[in-house]
C-alpha positions in Angstrom: 114.6 124.7 71.7 117.3 121.9 71.7 116.0 119.2 73.7 119.0 116.8 74.2 121.5 116.8 77.2 125.3 117.0 76.6 126.6 113.8 75.5 128.1 111.0 77.8 126.2 112.3 81.1 124.7 109.8 83.3 120.8 110.0 82.8 120.3 109.0 86.4 122.0 112.3 87.5 120.9 114.6 84.7 117.4 113.9 83.9 115.9 115.2 80.7 113.4 117.9 80.4 109.9 116.6 81.3 107.3 116.2 78.6 104.6 117.5 81.2 104.8 119.7 84.3 106.0 123.0 85.3 109.0 124.4 83.7 110.3 128.1 83.5 112.5 129.5 80.7 114.3 132.9 80.7 116.6 134.5 78.4 119.6 136.8 79.0 122.9 138.0 77.4 126.5 137.5 78.8 127.7 141.0 79.8 131.1 142.5 80.2 131.0 142.0 84.0 130.2 138.3 83.7 133.4 137.2 81.6 137.1 136.3 82.3 139.8 138.2 80.5 139.7 135.7 77.8 135.9 136.4 77.3 134.4 133.2 78.6 131.6 133.0 81.2 132.9 132.9 84.9 131.6 130.2 86.9 130.4 132.6 89.5 128.4 134.5 86.9 127.0 131.3 85.7 126.0 130.4 89.3 124.1 133.7 89.5 122.3 132.8 86.3 121.2 129.5 87.7 120.2 131.3 91.0 118.2 134.0 89.1 116.1 131.6 87.0 115.4 129.6 90.1 114.3 132.7 91.9 112.1 133.8 89.0 110.6 130.2 89.1 109.5 130.3 92.7 108.5 134.1 92.6 106.3 133.4 89.7 104.7 130.7 91.7 104.1 132.7 94.7 106.0 130.6 96.9 107.1 132.0 100.3 110.0 131.3 102.3 113.7 130.8 101.3 115.7 128.1 99.8 119.3 127.6 100.6 121.7 125.8 98.1 123.2 122.3 99.4 125.0 121.2 96.2 125.4 122.3 92.5 126.8 120.1 89.8 127.8 121.4 86.4 128.3 119.4 83.3 130.1 121.7 80.8 130.2 121.6 77.1 131.7 124.9 75.9 131.2 127.7 78.3 129.3 130.8 76.6 131.2 133.9 75.8 131.0 137.7 75.9 127.6 138.7 74.1 126.3 135.2 73.7 122.5 135.2 74.1 121.4 132.5 76.4 118.3 130.5 77.1 118.0 128.8 80.5 115.2 126.3 81.1 114.5 125.0 84.6 112.4 122.4 86.3 112.0 120.5 89.4 113.7 117.0 88.8 113.2 115.2 92.3 112.4 115.8 96.0 113.1 114.7 99.4 111.5 115.4 102.8 113.0 119.0 102.9 114.7 119.5 99.9 114.2 119.6 96.1 116.4 119.0 93.1 116.3 121.5 90.2 117.8 120.9 86.6 118.6 123.7 84.5 119.8 123.5 80.7 121.8 126.4 79.5 121.9 126.9 75.7 124.0 129.5 73.6 121.9 129.8 70.5 121.0 126.2 69.5 124.0 124.7 71.4 123.6 123.2 74.9 126.6 124.8 76.8 125.9 123.6 80.5 123.8 121.1 82.2 123.2 121.8 85.9 121.7 119.9 88.7 121.1 121.6 92.2 119.9 120.6 95.4 118.0 123.2 97.3 116.9 123.0 101.1 113.6 124.6 102.0 114.1 126.7 105.3 111.6 128.5 107.4 111.8 132.1 108.8 114.3 130.9 111.4 116.6 129.3 108.8 115.9 125.6 109.8 115.0 123.1 107.1 111.2 122.8 106.8 109.1 120.0 105.3 107.8 120.1 101.8 104.0 120.3 102.0 101.1 119.5 99.5 101.3 123.1 97.9 104.8 122.1 96.7 103.6 119.0 95.0 100.7 120.6 93.5 103.1 123.0 91.7 106.2 120.7 90.9 105.0 117.1 91.5 104.1 116.4 87.9 107.6 117.4 86.6 109.4 115.6 89.3 107.4 112.4 88.5 107.8 110.9 91.9 111.7 110.8 91.7 113.2 110.8 94.9 116.8 112.3 95.7 119.4 112.2 98.4 120.8 115.1 100.4 123.9 113.1 101.2 127.3 115.0 100.6 130.1 113.2 98.8 133.1 115.4 98.8 136.3 114.3 100.5 138.0 116.6 103.0 141.3 118.2 102.3 144.3 116.1 103.1 146.5 117.0 106.0 149.5 117.9 103.7 150.1 119.1 100.4 147.4 121.7 99.8 148.2 125.2 99.2 146.9 127.6 101.8 146.1 131.3 101.8 143.5 133.8 103.4 140.4 134.2 101.5 139.2 137.7 102.5 135.3 138.3 102.3 133.8 141.4 100.9 130.5 143.1 101.9 129.2 142.5 98.4 129.5 138.7 99.0 126.6 138.6 101.5 123.0 138.2 100.5 119.7 138.9 102.3 120.1 135.6 104.5 123.3 137.4 105.8 125.6 134.7 104.6 127.9 134.7 101.8 125.8 134.0 98.6 126.5 130.4 97.0 127.4 132.4 93.7 130.3 134.3 95.5 132.1 131.0 96.5 132.6 130.1 93.0 134.8 133.3 92.6 137.4 131.5 94.8 137.5 128.6 92.3 137.8 131.1 89.4 140.7 132.7 91.3 142.4 129.3 91.8 141.9 128.6 88.2 143.7 131.7 87.3 146.5 131.3 89.8 147.0 127.6 89.3 146.4 127.2 85.5 145.5 123.7 84.4 145.7 122.0 81.0 142.4 121.4 79.1 139.0 122.8 79.0 136.5 122.6 81.8 134.4 119.7 81.8 132.6 119.4 85.1 132.4 121.3 88.3 130.5 120.7 91.4 130.5 122.6 94.8 128.9 121.5 98.0 127.8 123.9 100.8 128.2 122.4 104.4 127.7 125.4 106.4 127.1 128.9 105.9 129.9 131.5 105.9 129.4 134.9 107.5 130.9 138.2 106.8 132.8 138.3 110.0 134.4 134.9 109.5 138.2 134.5 108.9 138.3 132.2 105.8 141.2 130.4 104.3 141.2 128.8 100.9 142.9 125.5 100.5 143.6 124.2 96.9 145.2 121.1 95.5 145.9 120.8 91.8 146.1 117.4 90.1 146.1 115.9 86.9 142.9 117.1 85.2 141.4 118.1 88.4 141.6 121.1 90.8 140.1 120.9 94.4 139.2 123.8 96.6 138.1 124.0 100.1 136.9 127.1 101.9 137.4 126.6 105.6 137.0 128.6 108.7 138.4 127.5 112.2 139.6 124.2 110.7 136.1 123.1 109.3 135.1 122.8 105.8 132.4 125.3 105.0 132.4 124.9 101.2 134.1 122.4 98.8 134.6 122.4 95.0 136.1 120.0 92.5 136.7 121.0 89.0 137.7 118.4 86.4 139.0 119.2 82.9 138.9 117.3 79.6 
C-alpha cells in the first residue's frame, strides 16, 4: 500500500497513517451511479465512500450511538474514474471532549487520489453531543497518539450582495435514519453548482462545514459565489447558513 500523503499538504492538518493503533481498510469499485457525465467520481459519491468506511470501522468495533459530521476537508490529487478499484484506509487522528477526527486515504491502484480529514461529533439517543469515555480511548487512543483537535468552524458567511440564489428542493432520498439530510447529499449541491458555473482547472481542495441539520420539510436556498480559482456554496434556511462549502482549483 502506498504510504505517503499527496504532496504539499500541511502535515499538521493531514497527519500520516500511524505505525501503530487501529486502522481499517476497505476496497470498492467506482460504479456507474457514482460518476459525472465525464466519468470522474462525484464529490457526493466520494463522501458516501468516506461515510461507509467510517461506519464499517465503528460497527466492527461494536460502538453504540451515532456520529454527526461537523466538517470534511478533501485534498484532491486526481479524482478516481469509472471502474477504478479503490482502497480506503481510515483511522482516528485526534480527539476533543465530544468529537473525534478521522483521517482517510483513498487510493486508485498505487496512486493516492484523495486525502480526507473529517470531524465527527458523538451524540446520544437524544441527538446531543456526548463525552468520549474510556472505551473510546481504549479503541482509538493509540492511533490518535494524544493529538487534540478543535471543533471551531472557520467558513465565512455569504456576502450580502453578489451571490447567485436559487431554491434547492430536497428529496426523500436525501434523508437518513437521523431524519436529517445526510452529509453526503449536501455535496450534490456543490456538484450541481460546478456543472452550472463551470470553473477553469481541476479540483484541488474541497471542504464542507455543517452548522445545523437540514430537515426534509425545510425550504432551502442555495447561494453560490464563483471566483478566480474558487467556488463558494451556502445552503440556507430562513436566512441562516446550515451548510457551507468552498472548492478551490489548480
